[in-house]
C-alpha positions, 0 to 999 in steps of 0.5 A: 411462526411465533416461536421463530419470530420470538427467536429472531427478536431475541437474536436482534436484541443481542445484536443491538446490545453488542453481544456478538457471540450470543447473537451469532449463536442465536442466528445459527440456531434459527438457521439450523431450523430454517436454513432459508430464513432471509432476515436471519441470513441478512442479519447474520451477514451484517454481524459477520461484517461488523466483526471484520469478516467481510468475505463471509458477510458477502456469502450470507447476505448474498443468500438473503438477496437471492431469496428476497430480491426486492428488499433494499436493505440487504442490497445495501449491506451486500454492497457495503460488505463487497466494498469492505472486502476490497471488491469495489467493481462488484460493489458498485452495481449492487449499490446501484440496485440498492439505491434504485430500491431506496434512493434515501439510503445514506449508508448505500450512498456513502458506500457507493461513493467509497466504491467509486473512489477505489475505482479512481472515478473521483468525480462520480464518487464525489457526487454520490458522497455529496448526496449522502452529506446532504441527506445526513449533514455532519455524518462523520464517515460520510465527511471523511470519505468526501474529504478523501475524494476532494483531497485526491482531486487536489481540492485541498482546502475543501478536503481540510474543511471536511476533516476539520468538521469531523474532528470538531465533534470527534477530536480523537477520530484517528482516520480523520487525523490521518487523512488530513496528514496525508493531504499535507504530506503529499503537498510537501508540508512535512512538519505539519503532516508528521504530527497528524501521522502519529495517529496511525499507531497504537502506543507501547507501554514504554514512553515514546522518544520524540528527539529529546536527549535520551541520557543513558536509555535504551531506545527501541526502533521498530517497524510499524508499517510495511517493508518499503516504509522500513527501508525509507526511514531506517536512514534515521537509525544512525542519527539516533545512534549518534544522539544516544551515544552522546549520553551513554545510551544504546539503540536496538532496531527490531525488524522483519526477518526478510530485512534482518541480514541487510540491516544488520550488515549496514547498521550493526556496528552501532545498532543492535539489530534483532528480528521481530519477536512476539514481545519487544526486547527490553528497552526504556523508550521507543520510536516507530521508524515512521515517527523518526522524521517527526522526531528530527523535525524533518522538513522538505529542505532538510530530508537526510537523503545521502545515499547509499545508506544500504548496500549488499555484501560484495560476495552476494553481488558476485554470486548474483552476477553469475546467476544472472548470466546463467539466466541469460544462457537458459533464455537463449535456448528458448524458441523466439528469444531474441538476443542474449542477456549478455548485451545491452542495458540490463533493466529490472522490471516489476509491474505489480505490487501486493494484491492485498494492498487496498490501492493495488488495482490503481498502482499495479500495471497489466502485463500487456501494457508493458509491451512498449517497454519490452520492445525497446531495442538494446535492452536486456530485461530481467523480471524481479516480479514476485507472486502470481503476477510473475507468470504474466509476461510468459503469456504475452506472445513473443516475450521472453523475460527471465525471472531472477526471484526464484532463489531470492531469500530476503532483501539482501539477495534482492539488493545484490541483484539490483547492484548488477542492474543498470536500471530498475523500472517498477511500480510503487513497491518496496523494491523502489525504496531499496533501489533508492536507498542503494543509489541504483537508478530507478524509474517509478511508475506512479498512478494519477493519485500517488502515495503521499511520499512521492508528492505532486507533479515533480519528476524527482524525489527528495528522499531518493536522488536516484529515482525518476518519477513517471506519473499517469496524466489521468486515472488509469492511463498507463499507456501514456506513462509507459509510452513516455518511459519507453521513449526515454529508455530507447534514447538511453539504450541508444546512447549506451550502444554508441558508447560501446561502439567507440 
């Protein structure tokens, strides 16, 4: 027993000193000798969580909890690991158990608040985080989480006070700068928001470009976020090229392969478009695409919103028109299919985003909730859904919606499909940005707490004139949102039918 205790103490010493590899090796040796040693299982799981592998942490700490269910710390750490693994629905009851065992566990209180926040239970989240804040005033992570919940409750002054309190003691705390920036951007205070938003990315070796005359320099524009962000902010690239050309400079745009064909066609005459490689191409100064609004001093009144700034190749449009007609022919052979794809409004449908997105549970729509839309007469739906969610409509009784994405190679193909539609109905994904950049009519279904770029309350977007925003009136209420959209779509389809009848 003394030998085991000595080994565990040595492992903990490595762990506490930040020697992760030595600690992991020591924990492994102990477990090889005694696989059910609960303290070692628990601490090994904590180490996995600290090194970023939350899924493995859940497995190890879960074994410790089963072996010693009356110990509060493993329950607390298990809940935190589940939260870090983006499983808040599993974390919440685990953390409730941890707090029943130890009501003064500040980490568990904070993790419970964060879990409830992820589940859009904002009032409950705030109560738990306020308890954590009373228990340990000034704790940076607790204040950050509390401020974020207050921001999402639209208590913006109180939220900013939390973020400011964090930054007083931790001026370089990037997450606090970002959280405060999001609160400003969502309210339309763009210029103030862009400044804080700069804390999202790591610096290049080359100097950043912030709007100054570049002389004869080569400016590298590059993606630093997702596809939708690149599509939204690539609108600035021609403006950068105009400034660079005045001094004999040039612009390189580095992008993802899936965006290359579309961007190269639309921007390639004045900008060298390259696919992203392991190392950036030679350049003198650089700017992430999402930093371009700051470089141009963009405010709410002067967003460059002229569309289209992206457009597919006419040959691709024609090819996809034929393919969409072919999908309609195939659907007519299915039992229960009512109406061909050749009549009525053609409406594209996307109801789920990236399942890895941290807010996916709030922004994606269950397939069955789409039934009010799908029952609107005079509409020919085509699915533009990708991933596992694409099969969800096939499981709904009586629903036959063809999927057009099986032969899509990249965003240029997706753009060609959109060019053949009368309307896109989608959740907040990259395809909404693509439709907006093309000027294609698009209805965007938004959760109660939207992404910052869609701001608050308004039904339009200053970034994309062709978008119409349908918002949840309360967290989780897709029924009202889709019911409203279905009523508007029914009226629009009826108007289209009357026009055809003339």
